[in-house]
mmCIF file as Biopython writes it, N, C-alpha, C and O atoms, coordinates in Angstrom:
data_model
#
loop_
_atom_site.group_PDB
_atom_site.id
_atom_site.type_symbol
_atom_site.label_atom_id
_atom_site.label_alt_id
_atom_site.label_comp_id
_atom_site.label_asym_id
_atom_site.label_entity_id
_atom_site.label_seq_id
_atom_site.pdbx_PDB_ins_code
_atom_site.Cartn_x
_atom_site.Cartn_y
_atom_site.Cartn_z
_atom_site.occupancy
_atom_site.B_iso_or_equiv
_atom_site.auth_seq_id
_atom_site.auth_asym_id
_atom_site.pdbx_PDB_model_num
ATOM 1   N N  . MET A ? 1  ? 4.574   -14.897 -0.155  1.0 0.0 1  A 1 
ATOM 2   C CA . MET A ? 1  ? 4.430   -13.522 0.701   1.0 0.0 1  A 1 
ATOM 3   C C  . MET A ? 1  ? 4.826   -11.900 -0.204  1.0 0.0 1  A 1 
ATOM 4   O O  . MET A ? 1  ? 5.331   -11.684 -1.305  1.0 0.0 1  A 1 
ATOM 5   N N  . THR A ? 2  ? 4.446   -11.231 0.602   1.0 0.0 2  A 1 
ATOM 6   C CA . THR A ? 2  ? 4.757   -9.937  -0.210  1.0 0.0 2  A 1 
ATOM 7   C C  . THR A ? 2  ? 6.029   -9.400  0.186   1.0 0.0 2  A 1 
ATOM 8   O O  . THR A ? 2  ? 6.693   -9.708  1.176   1.0 0.0 2  A 1 
ATOM 9   N N  . LYS A ? 3  ? 6.275   -8.599  -0.668  1.0 0.0 3  A 1 
ATOM 10  C CA . LYS A ? 3  ? 7.947   -7.752  -0.416  1.0 0.0 3  A 1 
ATOM 11  C C  . LYS A ? 3  ? 7.747   -6.880  0.572   1.0 0.0 3  A 1 
ATOM 12  O O  . LYS A ? 3  ? 6.752   -6.174  0.741   1.0 0.0 3  A 1 
ATOM 13  N N  . ARG A ? 4  ? 8.915   -6.955  1.358   1.0 0.0 4  A 1 
ATOM 14  C CA . ARG A ? 4  ? 8.936   -5.789  2.821   1.0 0.0 4  A 1 
ATOM 15  C C  . ARG A ? 4  ? 9.924   -4.769  1.950   1.0 0.0 4  A 1 
ATOM 16  O O  . ARG A ? 4  ? 10.687  -5.041  1.023   1.0 0.0 4  A 1 
ATOM 17  N N  . LEU A ? 5  ? 9.644   -3.562  2.553   1.0 0.0 5  A 1 
ATOM 18  C CA . LEU A ? 5  ? 10.720  -2.143  1.957   1.0 0.0 5  A 1 
ATOM 19  C C  . LEU A ? 5  ? 11.774  -2.279  2.639   1.0 0.0 5  A 1 
ATOM 20  O O  . LEU A ? 5  ? 11.743  -3.082  3.571   1.0 0.0 5  A 1 
ATOM 21  N N  . ILE A ? 6  ? 12.981  -1.541  2.365   1.0 0.0 6  A 1 
ATOM 22  C CA . ILE A ? 6  ? 14.071  -1.655  2.663   1.0 0.0 6  A 1 
ATOM 23  C C  . ILE A ? 6  ? 13.800  -0.334  4.014   1.0 0.0 6  A 1 
ATOM 24  O O  . ILE A ? 6  ? 12.975  0.566   3.855   1.0 0.0 6  A 1 
ATOM 25  N N  . GLU A ? 7  ? 14.654  -0.468  5.273   1.0 0.0 7  A 1 
ATOM 26  C CA . GLU A ? 7  ? 14.286  0.293   6.080   1.0 0.0 7  A 1 
ATOM 27  C C  . GLU A ? 7  ? 14.641  1.921   5.629   1.0 0.0 7  A 1 
ATOM 28  O O  . GLU A ? 7  ? 15.188  1.971   4.527   1.0 0.0 7  A 1 
ATOM 29  N N  . PRO A ? 8  ? 14.491  2.856   6.089   1.0 0.0 8  A 1 
ATOM 30  C CA . PRO A ? 8  ? 15.319  4.170   5.679   1.0 0.0 8  A 1 
ATOM 31  C C  . PRO A ? 8  ? 16.535  4.348   5.827   1.0 0.0 8  A 1 
ATOM 32  O O  . PRO A ? 8  ? 17.271  4.956   5.049   1.0 0.0 8  A 1 
ATOM 33  N N  . ALA A ? 9  ? 16.878  3.747   6.996   1.0 0.0 9  A 1 
ATOM 34  C CA . ALA A ? 9  ? 18.178  3.721   7.661   1.0 0.0 9  A 1 
ATOM 35  C C  . ALA A ? 9  ? 19.335  2.929   6.867   1.0 0.0 9  A 1 
ATOM 36  O O  . ALA A ? 9  ? 20.550  3.128   6.902   1.0 0.0 9  A 1 
ATOM 37  N N  . GLU A ? 10 ? 18.613  1.991   6.155   1.0 0.0 10 A 1 
ATOM 38  C CA . GLU A ? 10 ? 19.446  1.420   5.390   1.0 0.0 10 A 1 
ATOM 39  C C  . GLU A ? 10 ? 19.702  1.842   3.957   1.0 0.0 10 A 1 
ATOM 40  O O  . GLU A ? 10 ? 20.409  1.159   3.216   1.0 0.0 10 A 1 
ATOM 41  N N  . ASP A ? 11 ? 19.150  2.921   3.585   1.0 0.0 11 A 1 
ATOM 42  C CA . ASP A ? 11 ? 19.108  3.513   2.282   1.0 0.0 11 A 1 
ATOM 43  C C  . ASP A ? 11 ? 19.094  4.880   2.143   1.0 0.0 11 A 1 
ATOM 44  O O  . ASP A ? 11 ? 18.133  5.378   1.557   1.0 0.0 11 A 1 
ATOM 45  N N  . PRO A ? 12 ? 20.103  5.693   2.630   1.0 0.0 12 A 1 
ATOM 46  C CA . PRO A ? 12 ? 20.085  7.131   2.437   1.0 0.0 12 A 1 
ATOM 47  C C  . PRO A ? 12 ? 19.150  7.926   1.548   1.0 0.0 12 A 1 
ATOM 48  O O  . PRO A ? 12 ? 18.549  8.956   1.852   1.0 0.0 12 A 1 
ATOM 49  N N  . SER A ? 13 ? 19.131  7.271   0.397   1.0 0.0 13 A 1 
ATOM 50  C CA . SER A ? 13 ? 18.168  7.773   -0.825  1.0 0.0 13 A 1 
ATOM 51  C C  . SER A ? 13 ? 16.672  7.692   -0.928  1.0 0.0 13 A 1 
ATOM 52  O O  . SER A ? 13 ? 15.921  8.032   -1.842  1.0 0.0 13 A 1 
ATOM 53  N N  . PHE A ? 14 ? 16.422  7.127   0.303   1.0 0.0 14 A 1 
ATOM 54  C CA . PHE A ? 14 ? 14.825  6.718   0.610   1.0 0.0 14 A 1 
ATOM 55  C C  . PHE A ? 14 ? 14.020  7.569   0.377   1.0 0.0 14 A 1 
ATOM 56  O O  . PHE A ? 14 ? 14.035  8.399   1.286   1.0 0.0 14 A 1 
ATOM 57  N N  . LYS A ? 15 ? 13.185  7.841   -0.518  1.0 0.0 15 A 1 
ATOM 58  C CA . LYS A ? 15 ? 11.934  9.076   -0.404  1.0 0.0 15 A 1 
ATOM 59  C C  . LYS A ? 15 ? 10.799  8.337   -0.579  1.0 0.0 15 A 1 
ATOM 60  O O  . LYS A ? 15 ? 10.531  7.742   -1.622  1.0 0.0 15 A 1 
ATOM 61  N N  . PRO A ? 16 ? 9.950   8.358   0.656   1.0 0.0 16 A 1 
ATOM 62  C CA . PRO A ? 16 ? 8.484   7.530   0.650   1.0 0.0 16 A 1 
ATOM 63  C C  . PRO A ? 16 ? 7.681   8.111   -0.603  1.0 0.0 16 A 1 
ATOM 64  O O  . PRO A ? 16 ? 7.588   9.262   -1.028  1.0 0.0 16 A 1 
ATOM 65  N N  . GLN A ? 17 ? 7.172   6.987   -1.012  1.0 0.0 17 A 1 
ATOM 66  C CA . GLN A ? 17 ? 5.877   7.030   -2.139  1.0 0.0 17 A 1 
ATOM 67  C C  . GLN A ? 17 ? 4.627   7.804   -1.352  1.0 0.0 17 A 1 
ATOM 68  O O  . GLN A ? 17 ? 4.591   7.673   -0.128  1.0 0.0 17 A 1 
ATOM 69  N N  . VAL A ? 18 ? 3.636   8.579   -1.985  1.0 0.0 18 A 1 
ATOM 70  C CA . VAL A ? 18 ? 2.736   9.339   -1.599  1.0 0.0 18 A 1 
ATOM 71  C C  . VAL A ? 18 ? 1.233   8.875   -2.204  1.0 0.0 18 A 1 
ATOM 72  O O  . VAL A ? 18 ? 1.060   8.568   -3.383  1.0 0.0 18 A 1 
ATOM 73  N N  . CYS A ? 19 ? 0.272   8.881   -1.264  1.0 0.0 19 A 1 
ATOM 74  C CA . CYS A ? 19 ? -0.886  7.923   -2.138  1.0 0.0 19 A 1 
ATOM 75  C C  . CYS A ? 19 ? -1.427  9.343   -2.790  1.0 0.0 19 A 1 
ATOM 76  O O  . CYS A ? 19 ? -1.367  10.494  -2.358  1.0 0.0 19 A 1 
ATOM 77  N N  . SER A ? 20 ? -2.033  8.740   -4.123  1.0 0.0 20 A 1 
ATOM 78  C CA . SER A ? 20 ? -2.802  9.554   -4.911  1.0 0.0 20 A 1 
ATOM 79  C C  . SER A ? 20 ? -4.153  10.077  -4.642  1.0 0.0 20 A 1 
ATOM 80  O O  . SER A ? 20 ? -4.716  11.055  -5.134  1.0 0.0 20 A 1 
ATOM 81  N N  . THR A ? 21 ? -4.532  9.289   -3.825  1.0 0.0 21 A 1 
ATOM 82  C CA . THR A ? 21 ? -5.783  9.683   -2.996  1.0 0.0 21 A 1 
ATOM 83  C C  . THR A ? 21 ? -5.829  10.644  -1.945  1.0 0.0 21 A 1 
ATOM 84  O O  . THR A ? 21 ? -6.644  11.560  -2.045  1.0 0.0 21 A 1 
ATOM 85  N N  . CYS A ? 22 ? -5.061  10.574  -0.927  1.0 0.0 22 A 1 
ATOM 86  C CA . CYS A ? 22 ? -5.279  11.318  0.267   1.0 0.0 22 A 1 
ATOM 87  C C  . CYS A ? 22 ? -3.869  11.914  0.533   1.0 0.0 22 A 1 
ATOM 88  O O  . CYS A ? 22 ? -3.687  12.681  1.478   1.0 0.0 22 A 1 
ATOM 89  N N  . ALA A ? 23 ? -2.978  11.587  -0.227  1.0 0.0 23 A 1 
ATOM 90  C CA . ALA A ? 23 ? -1.410  12.356  -0.102  1.0 0.0 23 A 1 
ATOM 91  C C  . ALA A ? 23 ? -0.765  11.881  1.022   1.0 0.0 23 A 1 
ATOM 92  O O  . ALA A ? 23 ? 0.220   12.499  1.429   1.0 0.0 23 A 1 
ATOM 93  N N  . ARG A ? 24 ? -1.268  10.587  1.770   1.0 0.0 24 A 1 
ATOM 94  C CA . ARG A ? 24 ? -0.524  10.390  2.644   1.0 0.0 24 A 1 
ATOM 95  C C  . ARG A ? 24 ? 1.110   9.508   2.357   1.0 0.0 24 A 1 
ATOM 96  O O  . ARG A ? 24 ? 1.290   8.652   1.490   1.0 0.0 24 A 1 
ATOM 97  N N  . GLU A ? 25 ? 1.952   9.920   3.163   1.0 0.0 25 A 1 
ATOM 98  C CA . GLU A ? 25 ? 3.338   9.414   2.776   1.0 0.0 25 A 1 
ATOM 99  C C  . GLU A ? 25 ? 3.268   8.130   3.270   1.0 0.0 25 A 1 
ATOM 100 O O  . GLU A ? 25 ? 2.577   7.872   4.256   1.0 0.0 25 A 1 
ATOM 101 N N  . ARG A ? 26 ? 4.043   7.133   2.566   1.0 0.0 26 A 1 
ATOM 102 C CA . ARG A ? 26 ? 4.094   5.637   2.872   1.0 0.0 26 A 1 
ATOM 103 C C  . ARG A ? 26 ? 5.171   5.536   3.623   1.0 0.0 26 A 1 
ATOM 104 O O  . ARG A ? 26 ? 6.243   6.027   3.270   1.0 0.0 26 A 1 
ATOM 105 N N  . GLY A ? 27 ? 4.963   4.692   5.084   1.0 0.0 27 A 1 
ATOM 106 C CA . GLY A ? 27 ? 5.652   4.345   5.988   1.0 0.0 27 A 1 
ATOM 107 C C  . GLY A ? 27 ? 6.666   3.168   6.058   1.0 0.0 27 A 1 
ATOM 108 O O  . GLY A ? 27 ? 7.003   2.639   4.999   1.0 0.0 27 A 1 
ATOM 109 N N  . VAL A ? 28 ? 7.156   2.739   7.201   1.0 0.0 28 A 1 
ATOM 110 C CA . VAL A ? 28 ? 7.878   1.329   6.736   1.0 0.0 28 A 1 
ATOM 111 C C  . VAL A ? 28 ? 7.280   0.543   7.975   1.0 0.0 28 A 1 
ATOM 112 O O  . VAL A ? 28 ? 7.830   -0.496  8.340   1.0 0.0 28 A 1 
ATOM 113 N N  . ARG A ? 29 ? 6.089   1.060   8.665   1.0 0.0 29 A 1 
ATOM 114 C CA . ARG A ? 29 ? 5.809   -0.170  9.552   1.0 0.0 29 A 1 
ATOM 115 C C  . ARG A ? 29 ? 4.503   -0.574  9.458   1.0 0.0 29 A 1 
ATOM 116 O O  . ARG A ? 29 ? 3.846   -0.057  8.555   1.0 0.0 29 A 1 
ATOM 117 N N  . GLY A ? 30 ? 3.976   -1.358  10.158  1.0 0.0 30 A 1 
ATOM 118 C CA . GLY A ? 30 ? 2.535   -2.088  9.724   1.0 0.0 30 A 1 
ATOM 119 C C  . GLY A ? 30 ? 2.486   -2.354  8.429   1.0 0.0 30 A 1 
ATOM 120 O O  . GLY A ? 30 ? 3.450   -2.681  7.735   1.0 0.0 30 A 1 
ATOM 121 N N  . MET A ? 31 ? 0.921   -2.168  7.937   1.0 0.0 31 A 1 
ATOM 122 C CA . MET A ? 31 ? 0.927   -2.776  6.474   1.0 0.0 31 A 1 
ATOM 123 C C  . MET A ? 31 ? 1.376   -1.932  5.457   1.0 0.0 31 A 1 
ATOM 124 O O  . MET A ? 31 ? 1.401   -2.416  4.325   1.0 0.0 31 A 1 
ATOM 125 N N  . ASP A ? 32 ? 1.796   -0.587  5.636   1.0 0.0 32 A 1 
ATOM 126 C CA . ASP A ? 32 ? 2.648   0.294   4.855   1.0 0.0 32 A 1 
ATOM 127 C C  . ASP A ? 32 ? 3.802   -0.447  4.675   1.0 0.0 32 A 1 
ATOM 128 O O  . ASP A ? 32 ? 4.302   -0.005  3.641   1.0 0.0 32 A 1 
ATOM 129 N N  . ALA A ? 33 ? 4.533   -1.374  5.135   1.0 0.0 33 A 1 
ATOM 130 C CA . ALA A ? 33 ? 5.717   -1.964  5.208   1.0 0.0 33 A 1 
ATOM 131 C C  . ALA A ? 33 ? 5.439   -3.330  3.764   1.0 0.0 33 A 1 
ATOM 132 O O  . ALA A ? 33 ? 6.322   -3.940  3.161   1.0 0.0 33 A 1 
ATOM 133 N N  . TYR A ? 34 ? 4.210   -3.422  3.618   1.0 0.0 34 A 1 
ATOM 134 C CA . TYR A ? 34 ? 4.021   -4.524  2.411   1.0 0.0 34 A 1 
ATOM 135 C C  . TYR A ? 34 ? 3.212   -3.887  1.308   1.0 0.0 34 A 1 
ATOM 136 O O  . TYR A ? 34 ? 2.316   -3.045  1.377   1.0 0.0 34 A 1 
ATOM 137 N N  . ASP A ? 35 ? 3.822   -4.579  0.139   1.0 0.0 35 A 1 
ATOM 138 C CA . ASP A ? 35 ? 3.093   -4.165  -1.021  1.0 0.0 35 A 1 
ATOM 139 C C  . ASP A ? 35 ? 1.619   -4.794  -1.383  1.0 0.0 35 A 1 
ATOM 140 O O  . ASP A ? 35 ? 1.699   -5.933  -0.923  1.0 0.0 35 A 1 
ATOM 141 N N  . TYR A ? 36 ? 0.592   -4.681  -1.843  1.0 0.0 36 A 1 
ATOM 142 C CA . TYR A ? 36 ? -0.332  -4.892  -2.205  1.0 0.0 36 A 1 
ATOM 143 C C  . TYR A ? 36 ? -0.533  -6.346  -2.949  1.0 0.0 36 A 1 
ATOM 144 O O  . TYR A ? 36 ? 0.203   -6.545  -3.916  1.0 0.0 36 A 1 
ATOM 145 N N  . SER A ? 37 ? -1.228  -7.116  -2.677  1.0 0.0 37 A 1 
ATOM 146 C CA . SER A ? 37 ? -1.250  -8.455  -3.541  1.0 0.0 37 A 1 
ATOM 147 C C  . SER A ? 37 ? -2.641  -8.842  -3.684  1.0 0.0 37 A 1 
ATOM 148 O O  . SER A ? 37 ? -3.293  -9.079  -2.667  1.0 0.0 37 A 1 
ATOM 149 N N  . PRO A ? 38 ? -3.236  -8.943  -4.983  1.0 0.0 38 A 1 
ATOM 150 C CA . PRO A ? 38 ? -4.634  -9.546  -5.128  1.0 0.0 38 A 1 
ATOM 151 C C  . PRO A ? 38 ? -4.744  -10.713 -4.181  1.0 0.0 38 A 1 
ATOM 152 O O  . PRO A ? 38 ? -5.901  -10.918 -3.815  1.0 0.0 38 A 1 
ATOM 153 N N  . MET A ? 39 ? -3.800  -11.561 -3.674  1.0 0.0 39 A 1 
ATOM 154 C CA . MET A ? 39 ? -4.413  -12.634 -3.006  1.0 0.0 39 A 1 
ATOM 155 C C  . MET A ? 39 ? -4.858  -11.889 -1.472  1.0 0.0 39 A 1 
ATOM 156 O O  . MET A ? 39 ? -5.829  -12.375 -0.892  1.0 0.0 39 A 1 
ATOM 157 N N  . GLN A ? 40 ? -4.215  -10.844 -0.909  1.0 0.0 40 A 1 
ATOM 158 C CA . GLN A ? 40 ? -5.219  -10.099 0.185   1.0 0.0 40 A 1 
ATOM 159 C C  . GLN A ? 40 ? -6.560  -9.950  0.026   1.0 0.0 40 A 1 
ATOM 160 O O  . GLN A ? 40 ? -7.294  -9.845  1.008   1.0 0.0 40 A 1 
ATOM 161 N N  . VAL A ? 41 ? -7.031  -9.925  -1.250  1.0 0.0 41 A 1 
ATOM 162 C CA . VAL A ? 41 ? -8.556  -9.639  -1.607  1.0 0.0 41 A 1 
ATOM 163 C C  . VAL A ? 41 ? -9.173  -11.172 -1.173  1.0 0.0 41 A 1 
ATOM 164 O O  . VAL A ? 41 ? -10.029 -11.467 -0.339  1.0 0.0 41 A 1 
ATOM 165 N N  . LEU A ? 42 ? -8.465  -11.914 -1.986  1.0 0.0 42 A 1 
ATOM 166 C CA . LEU A ? 42 ? -8.890  -13.383 -1.813  1.0 0.0 42 A 1 
ATOM 167 C C  . LEU A ? 42 ? -9.380  -14.001 -0.534  1.0 0.0 42 A 1 
ATOM 168 O O  . LEU A ? 42 ? -10.380 -14.669 -0.270  1.0 0.0 42 A 1 
ATOM 169 N N  . THR A ? 43 ? -8.163  -13.486 0.315   1.0 0.0 43 A 1 
ATOM 170 C CA . THR A ? 43 ? -8.093  -14.464 1.596   1.0 0.0 43 A 1 
ATOM 171 C C  . THR A ? 43 ? -8.430  -13.633 2.827   1.0 0.0 43 A 1 
ATOM 172 O O  . THR A ? 43 ? -8.302  -13.959 4.007   1.0 0.0 43 A 1 
ATOM 173 N N  . GLY A ? 44 ? -8.986  -12.249 2.204   1.0 0.0 44 A 1 
ATOM 174 C CA . GLY A ? 44 ? -9.472  -11.587 3.699   1.0 0.0 44 A 1 
ATOM 175 C C  . GLY A ? 44 ? -8.157  -10.853 4.447   1.0 0.0 44 A 1 
ATOM 176 O O  . GLY A ? 44 ? -8.381  -10.382 5.562   1.0 0.0 44 A 1 
ATOM 177 N N  . GLN A ? 45 ? -7.074  -10.754 4.009   1.0 0.0 45 A 1 
ATOM 178 C CA . GLN A ? 45 ? -5.973  -10.135 4.851   1.0 0.0 45 A 1 
ATOM 179 C C  . GLN A ? 45 ? -6.168  -8.785  4.663   1.0 0.0 45 A 1 
ATOM 180 O O  . GLN A ? 45 ? -7.022  -8.341  3.896   1.0 0.0 45 A 1 
ATOM 181 N N  . PRO A ? 46 ? -5.399  -8.091  5.341   1.0 0.0 46 A 1 
ATOM 182 C CA . PRO A ? 46 ? -5.536  -6.292  5.245   1.0 0.0 46 A 1 
ATOM 183 C C  . PRO A ? 46 ? -4.482  -6.240  3.828   1.0 0.0 46 A 1 
ATOM 184 O O  . PRO A ? 46 ? -3.597  -6.978  3.394   1.0 0.0 46 A 1 
ATOM 185 N N  . PHE A ? 47 ? -5.032  -5.103  3.442   1.0 0.0 47 A 1 
ATOM 186 C CA . PHE A ? 47 ? -4.382  -4.803  2.155   1.0 0.0 47 A 1 
ATOM 187 C C  . PHE A ? 47 ? -2.994  -4.007  2.336   1.0 0.0 47 A 1 
ATOM 188 O O  . PHE A ? 47 ? -3.017  -3.085  3.151   1.0 0.0 47 A 1 
ATOM 189 N N  . GLY A ? 48 ? -1.989  -4.226  1.771   1.0 0.0 48 A 1 
ATOM 190 C CA . GLY A ? 48 ? -0.689  -3.359  1.511   1.0 0.0 48 A 1 
ATOM 191 C C  . GLY A ? 48 ? -0.729  -2.387  0.746   1.0 0.0 48 A 1 
ATOM 192 O O  . GLY A ? 48 ? -1.800  -2.315  0.143   1.0 0.0 48 A 1 
ATOM 193 N N  . TRP A ? 49 ? 0.053   -1.537  0.494   1.0 0.0 49 A 1 
ATOM 194 C CA . TRP A ? 49 ? 0.161   -0.138  -0.466  1.0 0.0 49 A 1 
ATOM 195 C C  . TRP A ? 49 ? 0.550   -0.886  -1.748  1.0 0.0 49 A 1 
ATOM 196 O O  . TRP A ? 49 ? 1.411   -1.717  -2.041  1.0 0.0 49 A 1 
ATOM 197 N N  . TYR A ? 50 ? -0.578  -0.160  -2.483  1.0 0.0 50 A 1 
ATOM 198 C CA . TYR A ? 50 ? -0.654  -0.347  -3.991  1.0 0.0 50 A 1 
ATOM 199 C C  . TYR A ? 50 ? 0.424   0.729   -4.354  1.0 0.0 50 A 1 
ATOM 200 O O  . TYR A ? 50 ? 0.820   1.729   -3.754  1.0 0.0 50 A 1 
ATOM 201 N N  . SER A ? 51 ? 0.814   0.062   -5.763  1.0 0.0 51 A 1 
ATOM 202 C CA . SER A ? 51 ? 2.001   0.954   -6.524  1.0 0.0 51 A 1 
ATOM 203 C C  . SER A ? 51 ? 2.095   0.541   -7.870  1.0 0.0 51 A 1 
ATOM 204 O O  . SER A ? 51 ? 2.652   -0.477  -8.280  1.0 0.0 51 A 1 
ATOM 205 N N  . GLY A ? 52 ? 1.287   1.730   -8.776  1.0 0.0 52 A 1 
ATOM 206 C CA . GLY A ? 52 ? 1.345   1.163   -10.526 1.0 0.0 52 A 1 
ATOM 207 C C  . GLY A ? 52 ? 1.593   2.472   -11.195 1.0 0.0 52 A 1 
ATOM 208 O O  . GLY A ? 52 ? 1.766   3.580   -10.686 1.0 0.0 52 A 1 
ATOM 209 N N  . SER A ? 53 ? 1.575   2.120   -12.399 1.0 0.0 53 A 1 
ATOM 210 C CA . SER A ? 53 ? 1.820   3.139   -13.327 1.0 0.0 53 A 1 
ATOM 211 C C  . SER A ? 53 ? 0.891   4.192   -13.353 1.0 0.0 53 A 1 
ATOM 212 O O  . SER A ? 53 ? 1.246   5.259   -13.854 1.0 0.0 53 A 1 
ATOM 213 N N  . ASP A ? 54 ? -0.707  4.016   -12.708 1.0 0.0 54 A 1 
ATOM 214 C CA . ASP A ? 54 ? -1.349  5.066   -12.415 1.0 0.0 54 A 1 
ATOM 215 C C  . ASP A ? 54 ? -1.423  5.737   -11.251 1.0 0.0 54 A 1 
ATOM 216 O O  . ASP A ? 54 ? -2.310  6.546   -10.981 1.0 0.0 54 A 1 
ATOM 217 N N  . GLY A ? 55 ? -0.350  5.374   -10.409 1.0 0.0 55 A 1 
ATOM 218 C CA . GLY A ? 55 ? 0.019   6.174   -9.078  1.0 0.0 55 A 1 
ATOM 219 C C  . GLY A ? 55 ? 0.136   5.173   -7.862  1.0 0.0 55 A 1 
ATOM 220 O O  . GLY A ? 55 ? 0.670   4.066   -7.929  1.0 0.0 55 A 1 
ATOM 221 N N  . GLU A ? 56 ? -0.354  5.644   -6.914  1.0 0.0 56 A 1 
ATOM 222 C CA . GLU A ? 56 ? -0.017  4.956   -5.524  1.0 0.0 56 A 1 
ATOM 223 C C  . GLU A ? 56 ? -1.153  5.105   -4.740  1.0 0.0 56 A 1 
ATOM 224 O O  . GLU A ? 56 ? -1.761  6.173   -4.663  1.0 0.0 56 A 1 
ATOM 225 N N  . LEU A ? 57 ? -1.528  3.919   -4.054  1.0 0.0 57 A 1 
ATOM 226 C CA . LEU A ? 57 ? -2.469  3.983   -2.925  1.0 0.0 57 A 1 
ATOM 227 C C  . LEU A ? 57 ? -2.231  3.510   -1.689  1.0 0.0 57 A 1 
ATOM 228 O O  . LEU A ? 57 ? -1.712  2.396   -1.609  1.0 0.0 57 A 1 
ATOM 229 N N  . CYS A ? 58 ? -2.518  4.162   -0.606  1.0 0.0 58 A 1 
ATOM 230 C CA . CYS A ? 58 ? -2.198  3.709   0.829   1.0 0.0 58 A 1 
ATOM 231 C C  . CYS A ? 58 ? -3.241  2.362   1.126   1.0 0.0 58 A 1 
ATOM 232 O O  . CYS A ? 58 ? -4.326  2.307   0.549   1.0 0.0 58 A 1 
ATOM 233 N N  . PRO A ? 59 ? -2.903  1.536   1.860   1.0 0.0 59 A 1 
ATOM 234 C CA . PRO A ? 59 ? -3.951  0.450   2.427   1.0 0.0 59 A 1 
ATOM 235 C C  . PRO A ? 59 ? -5.442  0.773   2.655   1.0 0.0 59 A 1 
ATOM 236 O O  . PRO A ? 59 ? -6.380  -0.003  2.476   1.0 0.0 59 A 1 
ATOM 237 N N  . GLU A ? 60 ? -5.510  2.294   3.160   1.0 0.0 60 A 1 
ATOM 238 C CA . GLU A ? 60 ? -7.103  2.480   3.376   1.0 0.0 60 A 1 
ATOM 239 C C  . GLU A ? 60 ? -7.537  3.252   2.607   1.0 0.0 60 A 1 
ATOM 240 O O  . GLU A ? 60 ? -8.697  3.566   2.874   1.0 0.0 60 A 1 
ATOM 241 N N  . CYS A ? 61 ? -6.971  3.897   1.418   1.0 0.0 61 A 1 
ATOM 242 C CA . CYS A ? 61 ? -7.674  3.896   0.398   1.0 0.0 61 A 1 
ATOM 243 C C  . CYS A ? 61 ? -7.870  3.122   -0.763  1.0 0.0 61 A 1 
ATOM 244 O O  . CYS A ? 61 ? -8.635  3.355   -1.699  1.0 0.0 61 A 1 
ATOM 245 N N  . MET A ? 62 ? -6.939  1.983   -0.571  1.0 0.0 62 A 1 
ATOM 246 C CA . MET A ? 62 ? -7.429  0.621   -1.274  1.0 0.0 62 A 1 
ATOM 247 C C  . MET A ? 62 ? -8.472  -0.102  -0.711  1.0 0.0 62 A 1 
ATOM 248 O O  . MET A ? 62 ? -9.193  -0.797  -1.426  1.0 0.0 62 A 1 
ATOM 249 N N  . THR A ? 63 ? -8.643  -0.016  0.548   1.0 0.0 63 A 1 
ATOM 250 C CA . THR A ? 63 ? -9.916  -0.981  1.158   1.0 0.0 63 A 1 
ATOM 251 C C  . THR A ? 63 ? -10.952 0.199   0.839   1.0 0.0 63 A 1 
ATOM 252 O O  . THR A ? 63 ? -12.132 -0.150  0.865   1.0 0.0 63 A 1 
ATOM 253 N N  . LYS A ? 64 ? -10.743 1.278   0.600   1.0 0.0 64 A 1 
ATOM 254 C CA . LYS A ? 64 ? -12.316 2.235   0.245   1.0 0.0 64 A 1 
ATOM 255 C C  . LYS A ? 64 ? -12.600 1.879   -1.380  1.0 0.0 64 A 1 
ATOM 256 O O  . LYS A ? 64 ? -13.730 1.621   -1.794  1.0 0.0 64 A 1 
ATOM 257 N N  . ALA A ? 65 ? -11.724 1.896   -2.005  1.0 0.0 65 A 1 
ATOM 258 C CA . ALA A ? 65 ? -11.651 1.844   -3.465  1.0 0.0 65 A 1 
ATOM 259 C C  . ALA A ? 65 ? -12.348 0.210   -3.929  1.0 0.0 65 A 1 
ATOM 260 O O  . ALA A ? 65 ? -13.264 0.067   -4.739  1.0 0.0 65 A 1 
ATOM 261 N N  . ILE A ? 66 ? -11.593 -0.989  -3.129  1.0 0.0 66 A 1 
ATOM 262 C CA . ILE A ? 66 ? -12.268 -2.250  -3.218  1.0 0.0 66 A 1 
ATOM 263 C C  . ILE A ? 66 ? -13.751 -2.402  -3.137  1.0 0.0 66 A 1 
ATOM 264 O O  . ILE A ? 66 ? -14.578 -2.918  -3.887  1.0 0.0 66 A 1 
ATOM 265 N N  . ARG A ? 67 ? -13.849 -1.579  -1.596  1.0 0.0 67 A 1 
ATOM 266 C CA . ARG A ? 67 ? -15.282 -1.743  -1.149  1.0 0.0 67 A 1 
ATOM 267 C C  . ARG A ? 67 ? -16.480 -1.243  -2.164  1.0 0.0 67 A 1 
ATOM 268 O O  . ARG A ? 67 ? -17.526 -1.847  -2.400  1.0 0.0 67 A 1 
ATOM 269 N N  . ALA A ? 68 ? -15.985 0.200   -2.776  1.0 0.0 68 A 1 
ATOM 270 C CA . ALA A ? 68 ? -16.905 0.772   -3.734  1.0 0.0 68 A 1 
ATOM 271 C C  . ALA A ? 68 ? -16.918 -0.202  -4.589  1.0 0.0 68 A 1 
ATOM 272 O O  . ALA A ? 68 ? -18.088 -0.574  -4.679  1.0 0.0 68 A 1 
ATOM 273 N N  . ILE A ? 69 ? -16.144 -0.910  -5.370  1.0 0.0 69 A 1 
ATOM 274 C CA . ILE A ? 69 ? -16.223 -1.836  -6.566  1.0 0.0 69 A 1 
ATOM 275 C C  . ILE A ? 69 ? -17.207 -2.752  -6.041  1.0 0.0 69 A 1 
ATOM 276 O O  . ILE A ? 69 ? -18.232 -2.918  -6.703  1.0 0.0 69 A 1 
ATOM 277 N N  . ARG A ? 70 ? -17.048 -3.404  -4.900  1.0 0.0 70 A 1 
ATOM 278 C CA . ARG A ? 70 ? -17.932 -4.297  -4.529  1.0 0.0 70 A 1 
ATOM 279 C C  . ARG A ? 70 ? -19.210 -3.740  -4.016  1.0 0.0 70 A 1 
ATOM 280 O O  . ARG A ? 70 ? -19.848 -4.514  -3.303  1.0 0.0 70 A 1 
ATOM 281 N N  . GLY A ? 71 ? -19.705 -2.604  -4.216  1.0 0.0 71 A 1 
ATOM 282 C CA . GLY A ? 71 ? -20.796 -1.813  -3.462  1.0 0.0 71 A 1 
ATOM 283 C C  . GLY A ? 71 ? -21.223 -2.041  -2.091  1.0 0.0 71 A 1 
ATOM 284 O O  . GLY A ? 71 ? -22.404 -2.246  -1.811  1.0 0.0 71 A 1 
ATOM 285 N N  . GLN A ? 72 ? -20.152 -2.005  -1.106  1.0 0.0 72 A 1 
ATOM 286 C CA . GLN A ? 72 ? -20.109 -2.225  0.119   1.0 0.0 72 A 1 
ATOM 287 C C  . GLN A ? 72 ? -20.033 -0.751  0.826   1.0 0.0 72 A 1 
ATOM 288 O O  . GLN A ? 72 ? -19.980 -0.656  2.052   1.0 0.0 72 A 1 
#
């Protein structure tokens, strides 16, 4: 199971992450509330938010990146 984010109301220091590709801020609802997991690729689930030392990717940009790699 993927980790769920803390609601902003629960943490006053909350600052949303920003997608390195499209500059969209990460929300707290829908797939934005979940982190990316490689299992999502294997099982066909919608992608969550990718966060790594190389930057952040929103679910939409992550989907585009995976499709580009697959040649779709």
